[in-house]
Every structure is written in structure tokens, then in C-alpha cells.
C-alpha positions in Angstrom: 62.7 -65.1 47.2 63.5 -62.2 44.9 64.3 -63.2 41.3 64.4 -66.9 42.0 65.9 -68.8 39.1 64.7 -72.4 39.7 65.3 -75.9 38.4 63.9 -79.2 39.7 64.8 -82.9 39.5 66.4 -85.8 41.2 70.0 -84.9 40.0 71.5 -88.3 40.9 75.2 -88.1 40.3 75.3 -84.3 39.6 77.1 -85.3 36.4 78.3 -83.1 33.5 74.8 -83.3 31.9 73.3 -81.8 35.1 76.1 -79.2 35.1 74.8 -77.9 31.8 71.5 -77.1 33.5 73.2 -75.6 36.6 75.4 -73.5 34.4 72.4 -72.0 32.5 70.7 -71.4 35.9 73.7 -69.4 37.1 74.0 -67.5 33.9 70.3 -66.4 34.1 70.6 -65.5 37.8 73.6 -63.3 37.1 71.9 -61.6 34.2 68.7 -60.9 36.2 70.4 -60.2 39.5 68.7 -63.2 41.0 69.6 -66.3 43.0 69.7 -70.0 41.9 67.3 -72.5 43.6 67.5 -76.2 43.0 64.5 -78.3 44.1 65.0 -82.0 44.7 63.3 -84.8 46.6 64.0 -87.2 49.5 63.5 -90.1 49.7 63.8 -90.9 45.9 60.2 -91.0 44.5 60.5 -94.6 43.4 61.2 -95.7 47.0 57.8 -94.2 48.0 55.8 -95.2 44.9 57.3 -98.8 44.7 58.6 -99.5 48.2 58.9 -103.3 47.7 60.3 -103.2 44.1 62.1 -99.9 43.5 65.4 -101.6 42.4 67.3 -98.4 43.0 71.1 -98.1 42.6 71.9 -94.5 43.2 75.2 -92.8 42.3 75.0 -90.4 45.3 73.8 -90.8 48.9 71.8 -87.8 50.1 74.9 -86.4 51.9 77.0 -86.8 48.8 74.4 -85.1 46.6 74.2 -82.1 48.9 78.0 -81.8 48.9 78.2 -82.0 45.0 75.4 -79.4 44.5 77.2 -77.0 46.9 80.4 -77.4 44.8 78.3 -76.8 41.7 77.5 -73.3 43.0 73.8 -73.5 43.8 72.7 -70.7 46.1 69.7 -72.4 47.6 69.0 -76.2 47.8 65.4 -77.1 48.6 64.9 -80.8 49.6 61.2 -81.7 49.6 60.0 -84.7 51.5 58.4 -87.0 48.9 55.4 -88.8 50.3 52.4 -90.6 48.8 50.3 -87.5 49.4 52.9 -85.3 47.7 52.8 -87.6 44.7 49.1 -87.1 44.3 49.4 -83.3 43.6 48.3 -82.4 40.1 50.9 -80.5 37.9 48.9 -77.3 38.5 48.9 -77.8 42.3 52.7 -78.4 42.2 53.3 -75.2 40.2 51.0 -73.1 42.4 51.9 -74.5 45.8 55.7 -75.1 45.4 57.0 -73.0 42.5 54.9 -70.0 43.0 53.7 -69.7 46.6 56.6 -71.4 48.4 59.6 -70.3 46.2 58.4 -67.3 44.2 59.9 -68.5 40.9 60.6 -65.8 38.4 62.4 -68.1 35.9 62.3 -71.9 35.6 64.9 -73.9 33.8 64.2 -77.6 33.1 66.0 -80.4 31.2 64.2 -81.7 28.1 61.5 -84.3 28.5 61.0 -83.2 32.2 57.7 -84.5 33.7 56.2 -83.7 37.1 52.9 -83.9 39.1 50.5 -86.8 39.5 51.3 -89.6 37.1 54.0 -87.4 35.6 51.2 -85.5 33.8 53.0 -82.2 33.8 55.3 -81.3 30.9 57.1 -78.3 29.3 53.9 -77.5 27.4 52.0 -77.2 30.7 54.6 -75.0 32.2 54.5 -72.7 29.1 50.7 -72.3 29.8 51.1 -71.7 33.6 54.0 -69.3 33.3 52.1 -66.2 32.0 49.3 -66.9 34.5 51.6 -67.1 37.5 54.2 -64.6 36.4 57.3 -66.8 35.6 59.3 -67.5 32.4 60.2 -71.1 31.6 63.1 -72.4 29.5 63.8 -75.9 28.4 67.5 -77.0 27.9 67.3 -78.4 24.4 68.1 -82.1 23.9 71.2 -81.4 21.8 72.7 -79.2 24.6 72.6 -82.1 27.0 73.3 -84.8 24.4 76.4 -83.2 23.1 78.1 -84.2 26.4 76.7 -87.7 25.7 76.0 -88.5 29.3 73.2 -89.7 31.5 72.9 -91.2 35.0 72.0 -94.6 33.3 75.2 -94.6 31.3 77.2 -93.9 34.4 75.5 -96.7 36.3 76.1 -99.2 33.5 79.8 -98.2 33.3 80.2 -98.7 37.0 78.4 -102.1 37.0 80.9 -103.2 34.4 83.8 -101.9 36.5 84.6 -99.2 34.1 85.3 -96.4 36.6 87.4 -94.4 34.2 84.4 -93.8 31.9 82.1 -93.2 34.9 84.6 -90.7 36.4 84.8 -88.8 33.1 81.0 -88.5 32.9 80.8 -87.5 36.6 83.8 -85.1 36.4 84.9 -86.4 39.8 86.0 -89.8 41.1 83.2 -92.2 42.1 83.2 -92.7 45.9 82.1 -95.2 48.5 81.8 -94.1 52.1 81.5 -96.6 55.0 82.6 -97.9 58.3 85.3 -100.5 58.9 83.8 -103.7 60.4 85.3 -107.0 61.6 86.7 -109.0 58.7 88.2 -112.5 58.2 91.8 -111.4 58.8 93.1 -113.6 55.9 94.9 -110.7 54.2 97.0 -110.1 57.3 98.5 -113.6 57.0 100.1 -112.8 53.7 101.2 -109.2 54.4 98.1 -107.5 52.9 95.8 -106.6 55.8 92.5 -105.2 54.6 89.8 -103.1 56.1 86.3 -104.5 55.5 84.1 -101.6 54.5 80.4 -101.5 55.2 78.7 -99.0 53.0 75.9 -97.2 55.0 73.1 -96.9 52.4 71.5 -99.9 50.8 70.6 -98.0 47.6 74.2 -96.8 46.9 75.5 -98.5 43.7 78.5 -100.8 44.3 80.6 -101.2 41.1 81.3 -104.5 39.4 83.6 -107.1 41.1 87.3 -106.6 40.7 90.4 -105.0 42.0 90.7 -101.2 41.9 93.4 -98.5 42.5 91.9 -96.1 45.1 92.6 -93.0 47.1 91.3 -93.0 50.7 90.4 -90.2 53.1 91.0 -91.2 56.7 90.9 -88.6 59.5 92.3 -85.8 57.4 94.9 -87.9 55.6 94.7 -88.9 51.9 96.2 -92.4 51.5 96.8 -94.6 48.4 95.5 -98.1 48.3 93.7 -100.9 46.4 90.2 -102.2 46.8 88.7 -105.6 46.2 85.0 -105.9 45.5 83.7 -109.4 45.3 83.4 -112.8 46.9 87.1 -113.5 47.7 87.1 -116.9 45.9 90.6 -117.9 47.1 89.9 -117.6 50.8 86.1 -118.3 51.0 83.4 -120.5 49.6 80.7 -118.0 50.6 79.0 -116.0 47.8 78.4 -112.8 49.9 80.1 -109.8 48.3 82.5 -107.8 50.4 84.4 -104.5 49.9 87.9 -104.7 51.3 90.6 -102.0 51.1 94.3 -102.3 51.6 96.1 -99.1 52.5 99.7 -98.6 51.4 102.2 -97.4 54.0 99.7 -97.6 56.8 99.8 -99.3 60.2 97.1 -99.0 62.8 93.7 -100.1 63.9 90.9 -99.1 61.5 87.9 -100.8 63.3 84.9 -98.5 63.5 86.7 -95.8 61.6 84.9 -94.0 58.7 86.6 -94.2 55.3 85.9 -92.3 52.1 87.2 -94.2 49.1 87.6 -92.8 45.6 87.8 -95.3 42.8 90.4 -94.3 40.3 90.9 -97.2 37.9 90.1 -100.9 37.7 93.2 -103.1 37.8 91.8 -106.5 37.0 89.0 -109.1 37.4 88.6 -110.9 40.7 89.8 -114.5 40.3 90.5 -117.6 42.3 94.1 -118.6 42.9 95.4 -122.1 43.6 97.3 -121.1 46.7 97.7 -118.2 49.1 101.2 -117.8 47.8 99.9 -117.2 44.3 97.4 -114.7 45.6 100.3 -112.9 47.5 102.4 -112.7 44.2 99.4 -111.2 42.3 98.7 -108.7 45.1 102.3 -107.5 44.9 101.9 -107.0 41.2 98.6 -105.2 41.8 100.2 -102.9 44.4 103.0 -101.9 42.0 100.5 -101.2 39.2 98.3 -99.2 41.6 101.2 -97.1 42.9 102.3 -96.3 39.3 98.7 -95.1 38.5 98.3 -93.1 41.7 101.7 -91.4 41.7 
């Protein structure tokens, strides 16, 4: 690839810190009449290296990450299949096999404290040694350039787990989303005039935000609808402790079973709580709906 300007990493969330790296990549590509290349991995390395105990809670599914990187303006996205054998490559083998022979890197841009190769042995210092030998320049985005936006994937995950979607959305620079299929529910909401769609999120590693009620926008078959979402155990109507994700769409009538919904979380309205009666729950839901409509208008 002529004048390939390359970066590499997991890029979970494709948040505003990642955008700093991507912007620099684009700037260099424009300056040197090259093309931007972003190398990432699938499945996530931790799923391969620690299959029974990876504890992953990812901000993006693979599909979402591809979509976000396309919007970020990357010319070429290279997704390498991460395997045990792949993880055993030394840092030198990775540079020679992937960056040089496969991609033809002319410039490499990495975030600070980037490590790669077997046991994460490779570092910026290694790359500075390999660069002159294999004919590429390497640039590290300084800590302060990423820190000035004060963001990391970990901070975003923590905000979401606390239900603070506003902070998470600010760091992401887009609304956090859940995508899933509508499955059979308990139909309790229908009895009080608030029918809900029970959403089954496809990927087990996708982070589900903290329990509570949220104002949301929902994409359904080309329409964008307003609604509210409950994440939690539905303590008023069930003794079970299984978490569910249920969305009520405003001004919508129709069958949603087996339909795919894309839900954008805009703001958390309140904690999930138990009510003494279904009538009390209905009164609260009416208040939630008014608040959500005010926020979404």
C-alpha cells in the first residue's frame, strides 16, 4: 500500500481520545499523500488469552466498531484474527510480518504506553529501533495530548455502570447504544397502559449500563422513535433476580416480536425501585414519560 500511515490497537468505544490518534493519522496521510490504515483484532485478545476468565465488558460490538471507524474517516480497516499462535509472535515478527510485509507501513502512529507482541514485550523504544531498519517512521501521541481530553475506555465503562450515560456520551461523542432483538416478555406493562418490548442484546460481552430508567431514542425499520427504557429486575412485578432490558415506545402501536431495535441512551431518569401497587407504578411511569418527552423534544 503506497504511503500507508498506520495505527494499531483495540479502539473499544472509538471515543474522543481515540479520535486524537485518528486525527493525527489523517493529518499525516494528507501531508504525505498517503492513506490511513487502522489495524485491530478480533476476537478481543483477552477472550483468547483468558477464555474462562476474561471479564470483558465492551463498549462496542464488532459491527458497531466497524461503523464508528468508518465515520471517523479511516481509509482502510484491517481486522486481524487473534489466535493463540498469533499472540506468540515476538514484537520483531509482528513488525516484520504485519507492519512491513503485509501493510507496507511508511509511518506508524501509536498512543502512549502502547505495547505489542508476545507478552506485550514491544514498546515505542522497540519501534524506534525497528523503524530505520525496515524503512518506516514512528510517532507516539504524547500522554498530554490524549490526557487533555481526560478520557479513557475505562472511565466510560465506569460511568455507564453507574448509569451516568450523559458523561459516557460526552466522552464517546455519540449516544451509547444497545442493539437487540425483541423476545417474548411477561406482558405486565400492557395491563397498565405501558406495553414494553423485551430486548435481548446479541453479544454477551456488550456492556449493559447500571439499573434504572432511561430516556431513549429507538431506530425501528427506518423510523426514529422516542421512548423510555428500564434496565433491572422489575421488583414491582417479579421476585426473580434476572436482569431484563425493556423499552416502551411513545406513540407506537404494533407487534415488535422478532424485530431488531437500535436503542440510544440519552439520559438516566431515575433508579429502579419497588412500588407498593401497580397503580403506584403506573403513576410513576406517567411522570417518567413526561420527563422523557421534555428531554427528547
